[in-house]
FIKOLZA-1660 file (N, C-alpha, C; in steps of 0.1 Angstrom, whole numbers, plus 5000, padded with zeros to 4 digits):
% residues 115
   i   px   py   pz ch aa at
   1 8619 1482 3896  A  Q  N
   1 8625 1494 3890  A  Q CA
   1 8634 1491 3878  A  Q  C
   2 8632 1497 3867  A  V  N
   2 8639 1495 3855  A  V CA
   2 8652 1503 3856  A  V  C
   3 8664 1496 3854  A  L  N
   3 8676 1503 3854  A  L CA
   3 8684 1498 3841  A  L  C
   4 8690 1509 3834  A  L  N
   4 8698 1506 3823  A  L CA
   4 8712 1513 3825  A  L  C
   5 8722 1505 3823  A  V  N
   5 8735 1510 3825  A  V CA
   5 8744 1508 3813  A  V  C
   6 8749 1519 3806  A  E  N
   6 8757 1517 3795  A  E CA
   6 8772 1517 3799  A  E  C
   7 8780 1511 3790  A  S  N
   7 8794 1511 3791  A  S CA
   7 8801 1509 3778  A  S  C
   8 8814 1513 3777  A  G  N
   8 8821 1510 3765  A  G CA
   8 8825 1522 3757  A  G  C
   9 8821 1534 3761  A  G  N
   9 8824 1546 3753  A  G CA
   9 8839 1550 3755  A  G  C
  10 8843 1560 3747  A  G  N
  10 8857 1564 3748  A  G CA
  10 8861 1573 3736  A  G  C
  11 8874 1575 3735  A  T  N
  11 8879 1582 3724  A  T CA
  11 8886 1573 3714  A  T  C
  12 8883 1575 3701  A  V  N
  12 8889 1567 3691  A  V CA
  12 8893 1575 3679  A  V  C
  13 8902 1571 3671  A  Q  N
  13 8906 1578 3659  A  Q CA
  13 8896 1575 3647  A  Q  C
  14 8894 1584 3638  A  P  N
  14 8886 1580 3626  A  P CA
  14 8890 1567 3620  A  P  C
  15 8880 1559 3617  A  G  N
  15 8882 1545 3611  A  G CA
  15 8883 1535 3622  A  G  C
  16 8883 1539 3634  A  G  N
  16 8884 1529 3645  A  G CA
  16 8871 1523 3649  A  G  C
  17 8871 1515 3660  A  S  N
  17 8859 1508 3664  A  S CA
  17 8857 1509 3679  A  S  C
  18 8845 1508 3683  A  L  N
  18 8841 1507 3697  A  L CA
  18 8829 1498 3698  A  L  C
  19 8828 1492 3710  A  R  N
  19 8816 1484 3713  A  R CA
  19 8810 1489 3726  A  R  C
  20 8797 1493 3724  A  L  N
  20 8789 1498 3736  A  L CA
  20 8781 1486 3741  A  L  C
  21 8779 1486 3753  A  S  N
  21 8770 1476 3760  A  S CA
  21 8760 1483 3769  A  S  C
  22 8749 1477 3771  A  C  N
  22 8738 1482 3780  A  C CA
  22 8733 1471 3788  A  C  C
  23 8734 1471 3801  A  A  N
  23 8729 1461 3809  A  A CA
  23 8715 1465 3815  A  A  C
  24 8705 1457 3814  A  A  N
  24 8692 1460 3819  A  A CA
  24 8688 1452 3831  A  A  C
  25 8681 1458 3840  A  S  N
  25 8676 1450 3852  A  S CA
  25 8662 1455 3856  A  S  C
  26 8656 1447 3863  A  G  N
  26 8642 1451 3868  A  G CA
  26 8631 1448 3859  A  G  C
  27 8634 1441 3847  A  I  N
  27 8624 1438 3838  A  I CA
  27 8627 1424 3831  A  I  C
  28 8617 1419 3824  A  I  N
  28 8619 1407 3816  A  I CA
  28 8624 1412 3803  A  I  C
  29 8637 1414 3801  A  F  N
  29 8643 1421 3790  A  F CA
  29 8639 1415 3777  A  F  C
  30 8638 1402 3776  A  S  N
  30 8635 1396 3763  A  S CA
  30 8622 1400 3757  A  S  C
  31 8613 1406 3764  A  L  N
  31 8600 1409 3759  A  L CA
  31 8600 1422 3751  A  L  C
  32 8610 1430 3752  A  Y  N
  32 8610 1444 3747  A  Y CA
  32 8620 1447 3736  A  Y  C
  33 8615 1456 3728  A  T  N
  33 8624 1462 3718  A  T CA
  33 8634 1472 3725  A  T  C
  34 8646 1470 3721  A  A  N
  34 8657 1479 3727  A  A CA
  34 8662 1488 3716  A  A  C
  35 8666 1500 3720  A  H  N
  35 8671 1510 3711  A  H CA
  35 8684 1516 3716  A  H  C
  36 8692 1521 3706  A  W  N
  36 8703 1529 3709  A  W CA
  36 8701 1543 3702  A  W  C
  37 8702 1553 3710  A  Y  N
  37 8701 1567 3705  A  Y CA
  37 8714 1574 3707  A  Y  C
  38 8716 1585 3701  A  R  N
  38 8727 1594 3703  A  R CA
  38 8723 1608 3703  A  R  C
  39 8731 1616 3710  A  Q  N
  39 8729 1631 3709  A  Q CA
  39 8742 1638 3707  A  Q  C
  40 8744 1642 3695  A  P  N
  40 8757 1650 3691  A  P CA
  40 8757 1663 3698  A  P  C
  41 8768 1669 3700  A  P  N
  41 8769 1682 3706  A  P CA
  41 8760 1693 3699  A  P  C
  42 8752 1699 3707  A  G  N
  42 8743 1710 3702  A  G CA
  42 8732 1705 3693  A  G  C
  43 8730 1692 3692  A  K  N
  43 8719 1687 3684  A  K CA
  43 8709 1678 3692  A  K  C
  44 8698 1675 3685  A  Q  N
  44 8688 1667 3692  A  Q CA
  44 8692 1652 3692  A  Q  C
  45 8686 1645 3701  A  R  N
  45 8688 1631 3703  A  R CA
  45 8681 1624 3690  A  R  C
  46 8689 1614 3685  A  E  N
  46 8684 1607 3673  A  E CA
  46 8685 1592 3675  A  E  C
  47 8676 1584 3668  A  L  N
  47 8677 1570 3669  A  L CA
  47 8688 1565 3660  A  L  C
  48 8696 1556 3665  A  V  N
  48 8707 1550 3658  A  V CA
  48 8703 1536 3653  A  V  C
  49 8698 1528 3662  A  A  N
  49 8694 1514 3658  A  A CA
  49 8684 1509 3669  A  A  C
  50 8677 1499 3664  A  R  N
  50 8668 1492 3673  A  R CA
  50 8668 1477 3670  A  R  C
  51 8665 1469 3680  A  I  N
  51 8664 1455 3678  A  I CA
  51 8651 1450 3685  A  I  C
  52 8643 1443 3678  A  G  N
  52 8630 1438 3684  A  G CA
  52 8633 1426 3693  A  G  C
  53 8622 1422 3700  A  S  N
  53 8623 1410 3709  A  S CA
  53 8626 1398 3701  A  S  C
  54 8623 1397 3688  A  G  N
  54 8626 1386 3680  A  G CA
  54 8639 1387 3673  A  G  C
  55 8646 1398 3674  A  G  N
  55 8659 1400 3668  A  G CA
  55 8659 1408 3655  A  G  C
  56 8647 1413 3651  A  S  N
  56 8647 1421 3639  A  S CA
  56 8654 1435 3642  A  S  C
  57 8660 1441 3632  A  T  N
  57 8668 1453 3634  A  T CA
  57 8665 1463 3624  A  T  C
  58 8666 1476 3628  A  I  N
  58 8666 1487 3619  A  I CA
  58 8678 1496 3622  A  I  C
  59 8682 1504 3613  A  Y  N
  59 8694 1513 3615  A  Y CA
  59 8691 1527 3608  A  Y  C
  60 8696 1537 3614  A  A  N
  60 8696 1550 3608  A  A CA
  60 8705 1549 3595  A  A  C
  61 8701 1556 3585  A  D  N
  61 8709 1556 3572  A  D CA
  61 8723 1559 3574  A  D  C
  62 8726 1568 3584  A  S  N
  62 8739 1573 3586  A  S CA
  62 8749 1562 3591  A  S  C
  63 8744 1552 3597  A  V  N
  63 8752 1541 3603  A  V CA
  63 8751 1528 3596  A  V  C
  64 8742 1526 3587  A  K  N
  64 8740 1513 3580  A  K CA
  64 8753 1509 3574  A  K  C
  65 8756 1496 3576  A  G  N
  65 8768 1490 3571  A  G CA
  65 8781 1492 3580  A  G  C
  66 8779 1501 3590  A  R  N
  66 8791 1503 3599  A  R CA
  66 8788 1499 3613  A  R  C
  67 8775 1500 3618  A  F  N
  67 8771 1496 3631  A  F CA
  67 8763 1484 3631  A  F  C
  68 8764 1476 3642  A  T  N
  68 8756 1464 3644  A  T CA
  68 8750 1464 3658  A  T  C
  69 8737 1462 3659  A  I  N
  69 8731 1461 3672  A  I CA
  69 8728 1446 3674  A  I  C
  70 8730 1441 3687  A  S  N
  70 8727 1428 3690  A  S CA
  70 8722 1427 3704  A  S  C
  71 8716 1416 3708  A  R  N
  71 8711 1414 3721  A  R CA
  71 8714 1400 3726  A  R  C
  72 8716 1399 3739  A  D  N
  72 8718 1386 3747  A  D CA
  72 8707 1386 3758  A  D  C
  73 8697 1379 3755  A  N  N
  73 8685 1379 3765  A  N CA
  73 8689 1372 3777  A  N  C
  74 8698 1362 3776  A  A  N
  74 8703 1355 3788  A  A CA
  74 8710 1364 3798  A  A  C
  75 8717 1374 3792  A  K  N
  75 8725 1383 3800  A  K CA
  75 8718 1397 3802  A  K  C
  76 8706 1398 3796  A  N  N
  76 8699 1411 3797  A  N CA
  76 8707 1423 3792  A  N  C
  77 8714 1421 3780  A  T  N
  77 8722 1431 3775  A  T CA
  77 8719 1434 3760  A  T  C
  78 8721 1446 3756  A  V  N
  78 8720 1450 3742  A  V CA
  78 8733 1457 3739  A  V  C
  79 8739 1454 3728  A  S  N
  79 8752 1459 3724  A  S CA
  79 8751 1467 3711  A  S  C
  80 8761 1475 3709  A  L  N
  80 8762 1483 3696  A  L CA
  80 8777 1482 3692  A  L  C
  81 8780 1474 3682  A  Q  N
  81 8793 1474 3676  A  Q CA
  81 8794 1485 3666  A  Q  C
  82 8804 1493 3668  A  M  N
  82 8805 1505 3659  A  M CA
  82 8819 1504 3652  A  M  C
  83 8819 1503 3639  A  N  N
  83 8831 1502 3631  A  N CA
  83 8832 1514 3621  A  N  C
  84 8844 1516 3616  A  S  N
  84 8846 1526 3606  A  S CA
  84 8841 1540 3611  A  S  C
  85 8844 1543 3624  A  L  N
  85 8839 1555 3630  A  L CA
  85 8843 1568 3624  A  L  C
  86 8834 1577 3623  A  K  N
  86 8837 1590 3617  A  K CA
  86 8835 1601 3628  A  K  C
  87 8842 1613 3625  A  P  N
  87 8840 1623 3635  A  P CA
  87 8826 1627 3638  A  P  C
  88 8817 1626 3628  A  Q  N
  88 8803 1629 3630  A  Q CA
  88 8795 1619 3638  A  Q  C
  89 8802 1608 3642  A  D  N
  89 8796 1599 3651  A  D CA
  89 8798 1603 3666  A  D  C
  90 8806 1614 3668  A  T  N
  90 8808 1619 3681  A  T CA
  90 8795 1623 3688  A  T  C
  91 8792 1617 3699  A  A  N
  91 8779 1620 3706  A  A CA
  91 8779 1613 3720  A  A  C
  92 8769 1616 3727  A  V  N
  92 8766 1607 3739  A  V CA
  92 8756 1597 3734  A  V  C
  93 8759 1585 3737  A  Y  N
  93 8750 1574 3733  A  Y CA
  93 8742 1568 3745  A  Y  C
  94 8730 1566 3742  A  Y  N
  94 8720 1562 3752  A  Y CA
  94 8713 1549 3748  A  Y  C
  95 8711 1539 3757  A  C  N
  95 8702 1528 3754  A  C CA
  95 8688 1532 3760  A  C  C
  96 8678 1526 3754  A  N  N
  96 8664 1529 3757  A  N CA
  96 8656 1517 3755  A  N  C
  97 8646 1517 3764  A  L  N
  97 8635 1507 3763  A  L CA
  97 8622 1515 3764  A  L  C
  98 8612 1511 3757  A  L  N
  98 8599 1517 3757  A  L CA
  98 8589 1506 3763  A  L  C
  99 8585 1509 3775  A  I  N
  99 8577 1499 3782  A  I CA
  99 8564 1505 3787  A  I  C
 100 8553 1500 3781  A  G  N
 100 8540 1505 3785  A  G CA
 100 8538 1520 3783  A  G  C
 101 8544 1525 3772  A  G  N
 101 8543 1539 3768  A  G CA
 101 8553 1548 3775  A  G  C
 102 8561 1543 3784  A  K  N
 102 8571 1551 3791  A  K CA
 102 8585 1547 3786  A  K  C
 103 8593 1558 3784  A  N  N
 103 8607 1556 3780  A  N CA
 103 8616 1555 3792  A  N  C
 104 8625 1545 3791  A  Y  N
 104 8635 1543 3801  A  Y CA
 104 8649 1545 3794  A  Y  C
 105 8657 1553 3801  A  W  N
 105 8670 1557 3795  A  W CA
 105 8681 1553 3804  A  W  C
 106 8693 1550 3799  A  G  N
 106 8705 1549 3806  A  G CA
 106 8711 1562 3809  A  G  C
 107 8722 1563 3816  A  Q  N
 107 8729 1575 3819  A  Q CA
 107 8737 1581 3807  A  Q  C
 108 8739 1573 3797  A  G  N
 108 8746 1578 3785  A  G CA
 108 8761 1574 3786  A  G  C
 109 8768 1573 3775  A  T  N
 109 8782 1571 3775  A  T CA
 109 8788 1579 3763  A  T  C
 110 8798 1586 3765  A  Q  N
 110 8804 1595 3756  A  Q CA
 110 8813 1587 3746  A  Q  C
 111 8810 1590 3733  A  V  N
 111 8819 1585 3722  A  V CA
 111 8825 1597 3715  A  V  C
 112 8838 1598 3714  A  T  N
 112 8844 1609 3707  A  T CA
 112 8853 1603 3696  A  T  C
 113 8851 1607 3684  A  V  N
 113 8859 1603 3673  A  V CA
 113 8868 1614 3668  A  V  C
 114 8880 1614 3670  A  S  N
 114 8889 1625 3667  A  S CA
 114 8904 1620 3665  A  S  C
 115 8910 1627 3656  A  S  N
 115 8924 1624 3653  A  S CA
 115 8933 1633 3662  A  S  C
% end
């Protein structure tokens, strides 16, 4: 059974930083591309960043230069370092794996950027 558990959300002032982590179990994590999505209040879920099994990365234009996705295959974790946070980054953040055409999601972690 695939299980994804996010941690690290919270409330931060504009310009601040947070680091999100997602721990995966039940799979050979190193084989799969991992994603971070977010869902702002009243909006659709959107892709924030992804990291391939070989470490290649892509980012949404809105977070380029501010967010960094990384993975530790030995620990079965994927992380999202978020710097220079803006109020528009406020959302529930989800990690995701696509395995055999099926999406697996964590429970989500709330990030609120507010003064």
